[in-house]
Residue, then its C-alpha position, 0 to 999 in steps of 0.5 A: m499500499t502507498i502512503i495515500s492508501w494509508i491516509i485514506l485508510g486512516l481517514l475511514a478508520g477515524a470515522i469508524a472509531k468516531f462512529l463507535l465512540p460517539g461524543r464531543d471531541p476536543g479537536g473536532l473533525i480535523g483532530t479526529t481525522v489526524i487521530g484516525v491516520a495516526g491510529a492506522f499507522i500505530g495499529g499497523w505497527i502494533s499488529a506487525r510488531w507484537l501480534d505477528h501479523p505483518i502488514s498486508k499490501d492489500f487495501y481490503d485485508g480485514a486484519t489491516w482494517a481491524a488494526a487501524i480501527g483498533g489503533s484509532l479507538v485507542l488514540l481517540i480514548a487517550y485523546r479524550l482522557l487527556f484533553g476531553h475537559s478543555r472545552d468545559 
């Protein structure tokens, strides 16, 4: 997969993570998008490093999507814990 594919995967993973974890985010749409892209990279790295599932070259690989969405969820939860009350 190219960098553009990872960015698209991250955008979609961030949107899915936001759908699974609704609520007000301190960063809004752009913050959630950045979290999705970073989560895709981190989820893929964790999958390759510790779960012994190398990154697939196929965009439609289910394990790659699961890793990207999982990484996005983890980052979204951490972001909300760290910066969630800054808008109050």
